C-alpha positions as CSV (number, residue, x, y, z in Angstrom):
1,M,30.2,10.4,-50.8
2,T,29.8,10.8,-46.7
3,A,31.7,13.3,-45.3
4,H,34.3,12.1,-42.6
5,K,33.6,12.8,-39.0
6,A,36.0,12.9,-36.1
7,G,36.1,14.1,-32.6
8,F,37.4,14.1,-29.0
9,V,34.6,12.6,-26.4
10,N,35.8,13.2,-22.8
11,I,34.3,11.2,-20.0
12,I,34.1,12.9,-16.7
13,G,32.4,12.4,-13.6
14,N,32.8,11.7,-9.7
15,P,35.3,9.0,-8.7
16,N,33.7,5.1,-8.9
17,V,30.8,6.1,-11.1
18,G,32.4,3.6,-13.6
19,K,34.0,5.9,-16.2
20,S,36.8,3.4,-17.0
21,T,34.5,0.5,-17.6
22,I,32.1,2.7,-19.9
23,M,35.2,3.7,-21.8
24,N,36.0,0.3,-22.1
25,A,32.8,-1.0,-23.1
26,L,32.5,1.9,-25.9
27,V,36.4,1.2,-27.1
28,G,35.9,-2.7,-26.8
29,E,39.3,-2.9,-25.3
30,K,40.3,-3.3,-21.6
31,I,42.4,0.2,-21.8
32,S,41.4,1.8,-18.4
33,I,42.2,0.0,-15.5
34,I,39.0,-1.1,-13.3
35,T,38.8,-1.8,-9.5
36,Q,36.2,-1.0,-6.9
37,K,38.8,1.7,-5.4
38,M,38.4,5.7,-5.8
39,Q,41.2,7.2,-7.8
40,T,41.8,4.2,-10.1
41,T,42.4,6.4,-13.0
42,R,45.0,8.9,-12.6
43,H,46.0,10.1,-16.1
44,R,43.9,11.0,-19.3
45,I,43.7,7.8,-21.3
46,K,42.6,8.0,-24.7
47,G,40.9,4.9,-26.5
48,I,40.5,5.6,-30.4
49,V,37.7,3.7,-32.2
50,S,37.8,4.3,-36.0
51,G,35.3,3.5,-38.9
52,D,35.3,4.1,-42.6
53,D,33.9,7.6,-42.3
54,F,34.2,8.4,-38.5
55,Q,36.9,8.4,-35.7
56,I,36.1,8.8,-32.2
57,V,39.0,9.6,-29.6
58,Y,37.1,9.0,-26.0
59,S,39.3,10.2,-23.2
60,D,39.2,8.5,-19.7
61,T,39.8,10.9,-16.9
62,P,40.7,10.8,-13.2
63,G,37.4,11.2,-11.1
64,I,36.5,14.7,-9.8
65,L,38.0,15.5,-6.4
66,K,39.3,18.0,-3.8
67,P,43.0,17.9,-4.1
68,N,44.8,17.1,-0.8
69,Y,48.4,16.9,-2.3
70,K,50.3,17.7,-5.5
71,L,49.5,14.5,-7.3
72,Q,46.1,15.3,-7.0
73,E,46.1,18.9,-8.1
74,S,47.8,17.5,-11.2
75,M,44.9,15.0,-11.7
76,L,42.4,17.6,-11.2
77,K,44.0,19.8,-14.0
78,F,43.5,16.5,-16.3
79,V,39.8,16.8,-15.8
80,D,39.9,20.4,-16.4
81,T,41.3,20.3,-19.7
82,A,39.1,17.9,-20.4
83,L,36.5,20.5,-20.5
84,I,38.4,22.6,-22.8
85,D,39.4,20.1,-25.5
86,A,36.1,18.0,-25.9
87,D,33.9,18.0,-28.9
88,I,31.2,16.1,-26.8
89,I,31.2,15.5,-23.0
90,L,30.0,12.3,-21.3
91,Y,29.0,13.1,-17.8
92,V,28.8,9.9,-16.1
93,T,26.7,9.6,-12.7
94,D,25.3,6.6,-11.0
95,V,22.4,5.3,-9.1
96,K,24.5,5.3,-5.7
97,E,26.0,9.0,-5.6
98,Q,24.2,12.1,-4.2
99,V,22.9,13.9,-7.3
100,D,24.2,17.5,-5.8
101,K,28.1,16.1,-5.4
102,N,30.5,18.6,-6.5
103,P,27.7,21.3,-7.7
104,E,30.5,23.7,-8.7
105,Y,31.9,21.2,-11.2
106,I,28.4,20.4,-12.6
107,E,27.8,24.2,-13.2
108,K,31.2,23.9,-15.2
109,V,30.1,21.6,-17.4
110,R,26.8,23.4,-17.8
111,K,28.8,26.7,-18.9
112,S,31.0,24.8,-21.3
113,N,28.6,25.0,-24.2
114,M,29.8,21.4,-25.4
115,P,27.2,19.0,-26.4
116,V,26.5,16.7,-23.2
117,I,25.3,13.3,-23.0
118,V,24.6,12.2,-19.4
119,L,25.0,8.7,-18.6
120,I,23.1,7.3,-15.3
121,N,25.4,4.0,-14.9
122,K,24.5,0.9,-12.7
123,I,20.9,0.7,-13.2
124,D,21.3,-2.9,-12.4
125,L,21.5,-2.2,-8.8
126,S,18.4,0.1,-8.7
127,D,14.9,0.1,-9.4
128,Q,12.4,1.4,-12.2
129,D,11.2,4.1,-10.1
130,E,14.5,5.4,-8.8
131,V,15.9,5.4,-12.4
132,V,12.9,7.3,-13.5
133,K,13.6,9.8,-10.7
134,L,17.4,10.2,-11.7
135,F,16.5,10.4,-15.3
136,D,14.2,13.4,-14.6
137,H,16.7,15.0,-12.0
138,W,19.4,14.9,-14.7
139,T,17.3,15.8,-17.5
140,S,16.4,19.3,-15.6
141,V,20.2,19.8,-14.6
142,F,21.4,19.5,-18.1
143,P,18.4,21.0,-20.3
144,G,18.7,19.5,-24.1
145,A,21.1,17.0,-23.3
146,N,20.9,13.4,-23.8
147,V,20.1,11.0,-20.5
148,Y,20.8,7.3,-20.9
149,P,20.1,5.2,-18.0
150,I,23.0,2.2,-18.6
151,S,24.7,-0.8,-17.0
152,A,28.3,-0.6,-18.4
153,L,29.2,-3.7,-16.5
154,E,26.1,-5.4,-18.4
155,K,26.9,-3.8,-21.3
156,F,23.1,-2.6,-21.3
157,N,22.2,0.5,-23.3
158,I,25.5,1.5,-24.7
159,E,24.8,1.0,-28.5
160,P,22.4,4.3,-28.5
161,I,25.2,6.3,-26.8
162,F,27.4,5.4,-29.8
163,D,24.9,6.4,-32.2
164,R,24.3,9.6,-30.8
165,I,28.0,10.3,-30.3
166,L,28.2,9.8,-34.4
167,E,25.3,12.3,-34.9
168,L,27.1,14.7,-32.6
169,L,30.8,14.6,-34.4
170,P,31.8,17.3,-36.0
171,E,33.0,17.2,-39.9
172,S,36.9,16.3,-39.4
173,P,39.6,14.2,-40.8
174,P,41.1,11.6,-38.5
175,F,43.3,12.4,-35.6
176,F,45.3,9.3,-35.4
177,P,45.9,6.6,-37.6
178,K,43.0,4.4,-38.4
179,D,44.6,1.0,-36.8
180,E,45.5,3.0,-33.6
181,L,43.6,1.9,-30.3
182,T,45.5,4.4,-28.0
183,D,47.6,7.0,-27.9
184,R,49.7,5.3,-24.7
185,N,52.7,3.0,-25.5
186,E,53.3,-0.3,-24.0
187,R,55.2,0.6,-21.1
188,F,52.2,2.7,-19.9
189,F,49.9,-0.2,-20.3
190,F,52.2,-2.6,-18.2
191,Q,52.3,0.1,-15.4
192,E,49.0,0.3,-15.3
193,I,48.3,-3.4,-15.0
194,I,50.7,-3.7,-12.3
195,R,49.1,-0.8,-10.6
196,E,45.7,-2.5,-10.9
197,K,47.0,-5.3,-9.0
198,I,48.4,-3.3,-6.2
199,L,44.9,-1.3,-5.7
200,L,43.0,-4.8,-5.6
201,Y,45.7,-6.4,-2.9
202,Y,46.7,-3.5,-0.6
203,Q,44.5,-1.7,2.1
204,K,44.3,1.8,3.2
205,E,46.8,4.3,2.0
206,I,49.1,1.8,0.2
207,P,47.6,2.0,-3.1
208,Y,47.6,6.0,-3.1
209,S,51.1,5.9,-2.0
210,V,52.6,4.1,-5.1
211,E,53.7,4.6,-8.5
212,V,55.1,2.2,-10.9
213,E,57.8,2.9,-13.7
214,V,58.4,0.2,-16.4
215,E,62.3,0.7,-16.5
216,E,63.1,-1.9,-19.3
217,F,60.9,-3.1,-21.8
218,K,62.5,-5.5,-24.4
219,E,60.5,-7.4,-26.7
220,T,61.9,-10.3,-29.3
221,N,59.6,-12.6,-31.4
222,K,58.6,-15.1,-28.5
223,I,59.0,-13.1,-25.3
224,I,58.7,-9.5,-23.6
225,N,61.4,-8.9,-21.0
226,V,60.3,-6.2,-18.2
227,R,62.0,-4.7,-15.3
228,A,59.5,-2.6,-13.5
229,I,60.1,-0.5,-10.0
230,I,57.2,0.1,-7.6
231,Y,57.8,3.2,-5.8
232,V,56.4,3.9,-2.3
233,S,56.4,7.0,-0.2
234,R,57.7,5.5,3.2
235,D,60.0,2.9,4.4
236,S,57.2,1.4,6.2
237,Q,55.4,1.0,3.2
238,K,58.1,-1.0,1.4
239,G,57.7,-4.1,4.0
240,I,54.1,-4.0,3.1
241,I,54.3,-4.1,-0.7
242,I,56.9,-7.1,-0.4
243,G,55.0,-8.8,2.1
244,H,55.9,-12.1,4.5
245,K,58.7,-13.8,3.0
246,G,58.0,-11.8,-0.2
247,N,54.3,-13.5,-0.6
248,M,52.7,-10.0,-1.7
249,I,54.9,-8.7,-4.2
250,K,55.0,-12.4,-5.8
251,R,51.3,-12.6,-5.9
252,V,51.4,-9.0,-7.8
253,G,53.9,-10.3,-10.1
254,T,52.2,-13.4,-11.2
255,E,48.8,-11.8,-11.8
256,A,50.1,-8.8,-13.5
257,R,52.3,-11.1,-15.7
258,T,49.1,-13.4,-16.4
259,D,47.2,-10.1,-17.6
260,A,50.1,-8.7,-19.6
261,E,50.5,-12.1,-21.4
262,E,46.9,-12.0,-22.4
263,F,46.9,-8.1,-23.4
264,F,50.1,-8.5,-25.2
265,E,49.6,-11.9,-26.6
266,K,53.3,-12.8,-25.7
267,K,55.3,-14.7,-23.1
268,I,56.3,-12.1,-20.1
269,F,59.3,-12.4,-18.2
270,L,58.8,-9.9,-15.2
271,E,61.3,-8.7,-12.6
272,L,59.5,-6.3,-9.9
273,Y,61.6,-4.2,-7.5
274,V,60.5,-1.9,-4.8
275,K,62.2,1.4,-4.1
276,V,61.5,4.4,-1.4
277,D,60.9,7.8,-3.0
278,K,60.0,10.0,0.0
279,D,56.9,11.9,-0.4
280,W,57.0,11.8,-4.1
281,R,53.4,13.1,-4.6
282,E,54.4,16.2,-3.5
283,K,57.6,16.7,-5.7
284,D,57.4,18.5,-9.1
285,R,60.5,16.6,-10.5
286,T,59.1,13.3,-9.6
287,L,55.6,14.0,-10.5
288,K,57.0,15.2,-14.0
289,K,58.8,11.9,-14.4
290,F,55.8,10.2,-13.9
291,G,53.8,11.9,-16.7
292,Y,51.7,14.3,-14.4
293,D,52.5,17.5,-15.9
294,A,51.3,16.5,-19.4
295,F,48.2,18.7,-20.1
């Protein structure tokens, strides 16, 4: 009988290189929100893939950044812990970013003594010569690591990554029940769906000044009733979120509800409110309430 394998595969890299798209491609579900804006992922989100004789626990992490406020310090701690508790590290770069970005963090990965798989994402936006150069560069940066040029968006070259992960996984019983897809609850995913819409439809600092809390989540056989609060840092931001005659918040609510109905496969009744919590990104108590102390 084949021994059961299980382990934690942590996805790290700079902001906007496609970590969430890669995780969703590997897990096969839309678990991490994806937008073109930086800092889309604020938490470590686990996606679980199980088979008869294996379980892979993927962890998507916030992009590596230099913290400017307490929220970002907390986000970076999620990234640091991902280096400690990994069985395998997926280091994600892409064809656009400077190869010498955050050298001190690359050094941390090198010194972690974890098996590393390097993914060069977005090769659909480059040419073969450039990809070969990047392949040679990353092979020299991480000697012994497997380097895969991929396109997460096109799901190109994803299967070999999965096969290599299975080879590298340690023998272990499963960490989670085999039918679980993630360690996050329904409220968390609803919050992420709303936050994705805010990232898409608002400019400048607004998306980064916002947090979403699902205050009520009541599910019946036919419908889910949700009341959610969008927190902003300043009074002026409240008006921007609501928009002229409420047009912006209505758009966010409508689109979030549509996505949520697809995700939860049920009718959704959604109420959205906006509250000002001055400088919430700097308050330990508020950050804790939003789950940024959980390492």
